[in-house]
C-alpha positions as CSV (number, residue, x, y, z in Angstrom):
1,X,75.2,12.5,90.7
2,X,72.4,12.9,88.2
3,X,71.8,16.4,86.7
4,X,69.1,18.2,88.1
5,X,66.6,18.9,85.2
6,X,64.4,22.0,87.0
7,X,67.9,23.4,87.5
8,X,68.6,22.9,84.3
9,X,64.9,24.0,82.6
10,X,65.7,27.4,84.8
11,X,68.9,28.4,83.1
12,X,67.7,28.3,79.3
13,X,66.1,30.9,77.6
14,X,63.5,31.1,74.6
15,X,64.9,33.6,72.0
16,X,67.9,34.3,72.9
17,X,68.5,38.2,71.6
18,X,72.0,36.8,70.3
19,X,70.6,34.3,68.9
20,X,67.4,34.9,67.2
21,X,65.8,37.6,65.8
22,X,62.2,38.2,66.2
23,X,61.4,40.0,62.3
24,X,57.7,41.7,62.4
25,X,54.8,40.3,61.1
26,X,51.9,41.8,59.6
27,X,49.1,39.5,59.2
28,X,46.8,41.9,56.8
29,X,50.2,42.0,54.6
30,X,50.0,38.4,54.1
31,X,48.9,36.6,51.1
32,X,45.7,35.1,50.6
33,X,46.8,31.5,50.3
34,X,49.2,29.5,52.9
35,X,51.5,28.0,50.7
36,X,53.6,31.2,49.3
37,X,54.0,32.5,53.1
38,X,55.2,28.9,54.0
39,X,57.3,29.1,51.2
40,X,58.9,32.6,52.1
41,X,59.4,32.0,55.8
42,X,60.6,28.6,55.0
43,X,63.4,30.4,52.5
44,X,63.9,33.0,55.3
45,X,64.5,30.5,57.7
46,X,67.1,28.7,55.1
47,X,68.9,32.6,54.9
48,X,68.7,32.6,58.7
49,X,70.6,29.9,59.4
50,X,68.5,27.9,61.0
51,X,70.0,24.0,61.4
52,X,68.1,21.3,59.4
53,X,65.0,23.8,58.4
54,X,63.4,21.1,56.4
55,X,62.7,18.7,59.8
56,X,59.3,18.5,60.9
57,X,57.0,17.3,63.7
58,X,54.6,14.8,61.8
59,X,51.9,13.8,64.7
60,X,49.7,10.5,63.9
61,X,46.9,8.6,65.6
62,X,46.1,4.9,65.9
63,X,43.2,2.4,65.1
64,X,42.2,3.4,68.9
65,X,42.9,7.3,68.9
66,X,45.8,7.3,70.7
67,X,48.2,9.9,69.4
68,X,52.1,9.4,68.3
69,X,54.9,12.2,66.8
70,X,58.1,11.7,65.8
71,X,60.5,14.0,63.5
72,X,60.2,13.5,59.5
73,X,62.2,15.1,56.4
74,X,59.8,17.5,54.4
75,X,60.1,16.0,51.1
76,X,57.7,19.3,49.3
77,X,55.0,21.5,49.3
78,X,53.3,22.5,46.8
79,X,49.6,22.9,45.5
80,X,49.2,19.0,45.7
81,X,49.9,19.0,49.2
82,X,53.0,18.7,52.3
83,X,55.3,15.6,51.7
84,X,56.9,13.6,53.5
85,X,58.2,9.5,52.8
86,X,58.2,6.1,54.7
87,X,57.7,2.4,54.6
88,X,53.6,1.8,54.4
89,X,54.0,-0.6,57.0
90,X,56.0,1.4,59.8
91,X,53.9,2.2,62.9
92,X,53.3,6.1,61.1
93,X,52.3,4.1,57.6
94,X,49.9,1.7,59.7
95,X,48.9,5.2,61.6
96,X,47.8,6.4,58.3
97,X,46.3,3.4,57.0
98,X,43.8,2.9,59.8
99,X,43.0,7.2,60.3
100,X,44.3,8.7,57.0
101,X,44.7,12.5,58.6
102,X,47.9,14.1,60.3
103,X,49.3,17.3,62.1
104,X,52.5,18.9,61.0
105,X,54.9,21.3,63.1
106,X,57.8,23.3,61.7
107,X,60.0,25.3,64.5
108,X,62.5,27.7,63.3
109,X,64.0,29.1,66.7
110,X,66.4,31.5,64.6
111,X,63.6,33.6,63.8
112,X,61.1,32.7,66.2
113,X,58.9,31.5,64.2
114,X,56.5,27.8,63.8
115,X,54.4,26.4,61.1
116,X,51.5,24.2,61.9
117,X,50.0,22.3,59.5
118,X,47.0,19.9,59.4
119,X,44.4,17.7,56.7
120,X,43.4,14.7,55.9
121,X,47.0,12.5,54.1
122,X,46.7,10.3,50.8
123,X,49.2,8.1,49.4
124,X,50.9,9.6,45.7
125,X,51.1,7.0,42.7
126,X,53.8,4.3,43.8
127,X,56.2,5.5,40.1
128,X,56.0,9.3,42.3
129,X,57.1,8.0,45.4
130,X,60.1,5.9,43.8
131,X,60.8,8.5,41.7
132,X,61.7,10.7,44.7
133,X,63.6,7.9,46.5
134,X,65.5,7.6,43.9
135,X,66.3,11.5,43.9
136,X,67.4,11.1,47.1
137,X,71.1,10.3,48.5
138,X,72.4,6.7,48.4
139,X,72.4,6.9,52.2
140,X,68.1,7.1,52.1
141,X,68.1,4.8,49.5
142,X,70.3,2.5,51.7
143,X,68.0,3.1,54.5
144,X,65.0,2.1,52.6
145,X,66.0,-1.2,51.8
146,X,67.1,-2.5,54.9
147,X,63.1,-2.6,55.3
148,X,61.5,-3.9,58.2
149,X,61.2,-0.1,60.1
150,X,59.7,-0.1,63.4
151,X,59.3,-3.9,63.7
152,X,61.2,-5.5,66.4
153,X,64.9,-5.7,66.3
154,X,66.6,-9.1,67.9
155,X,70.2,-7.6,67.7
156,X,72.5,-4.9,66.4
157,X,74.5,-7.5,64.0
158,X,71.0,-8.4,62.2
159,X,71.0,-4.9,61.8
160,X,74.7,-4.1,60.8
161,X,74.5,-7.1,58.6
162,X,70.8,-5.9,56.8
163,X,72.1,-2.5,56.4
164,X,75.5,-3.5,54.9
165,X,73.7,-5.3,52.3
166,X,71.6,-2.5,51.5
167,X,74.4,-0.2,51.3
168,X,75.7,-2.6,48.6
169,X,72.1,-2.4,46.7
170,X,72.0,0.8,46.7
171,X,76.0,1.6,45.3
172,X,75.6,-0.8,42.8
173,X,72.2,-1.4,41.9
174,X,70.8,2.7,42.6
175,X,67.8,2.0,40.4
176,X,66.9,-1.1,43.1
177,X,63.1,-0.4,44.1
178,X,61.6,-0.6,47.6
179,X,58.1,-1.5,47.3
180,X,56.8,-0.5,50.7
181,X,58.3,2.6,50.6
182,X,55.3,5.5,49.8
183,X,55.0,8.9,49.3
184,X,52.1,10.6,51.2
185,X,50.5,14.0,51.0
186,X,48.9,15.7,53.6
187,X,46.3,18.3,51.8
188,X,46.0,21.2,54.6
189,X,42.3,22.2,55.7
190,X,44.3,24.7,58.4
191,X,47.6,25.9,58.5
192,X,48.7,28.5,61.2
193,X,51.7,30.8,61.3
194,X,53.4,31.9,64.8
195,X,56.0,34.6,64.8
196,X,57.2,35.1,68.2
197,X,57.5,39.0,69.5
198,X,59.6,40.0,72.5
199,X,56.9,41.1,74.6
200,X,54.9,38.0,74.6
201,X,52.5,39.5,71.6
202,X,53.1,37.0,69.2
203,X,51.4,37.0,65.9
204,X,48.8,34.1,64.8
205,X,47.6,33.8,61.5
206,X,45.6,30.7,60.4
207,X,44.3,29.5,57.2
208,X,40.9,28.0,57.4
209,X,39.8,26.3,54.0
210,X,36.6,26.9,53.2
211,X,33.9,26.3,50.6
212,X,35.1,29.1,48.8
213,X,38.9,29.2,49.4
214,X,41.0,30.0,52.2
215,X,40.1,32.3,55.3
216,X,42.7,33.8,57.5
217,X,41.9,34.4,60.9
218,X,43.9,36.0,63.3
219,X,44.2,34.3,67.1
220,X,44.8,35.6,70.7
221,X,48.7,34.1,71.3
């Protein structure tokens, strides 16, 4: 018998007190720019034991404007933007070539927090992309060298052969370049911080980039 999705959904809780701490958040005490607050919240998610806090949803749109979303890994966040990487020929790479604008979403349920970021996306210089790739694990390099991301796969055996060859190159020649590997940076126009509250009086703080700097606004939950 197949599981009953509706019954399963009704049985689940959001922010179970045994698993989640909902800290107070005072927007009036937030910094003038979003990056310091993001860094603080990220560190607090790590300290609270959040699983894979560096993963995020990346939303893009194709040339027709049709949206898509997937989970990727944050590679960094600094004054140049929030960074992630992929092959230029992948689906998301093609989307960003056609429409260089994207949105990110982080969810850290252990603290009842979300962070949403959106803005234009540009590619970092190729040498920075290769340096970023080669600073990562052997497995990350092997995956990049396997290539053909988002192309139709003929068989599992075809993938196994390509992967074994890529792992061998990554182990024996760790400086091997992956020319299509691209480091992208999203320069935020908006960053929103969401803090859950037990009585559903959630706190939302939005930063908008204005002509003279960041504008902070509280939003209704």
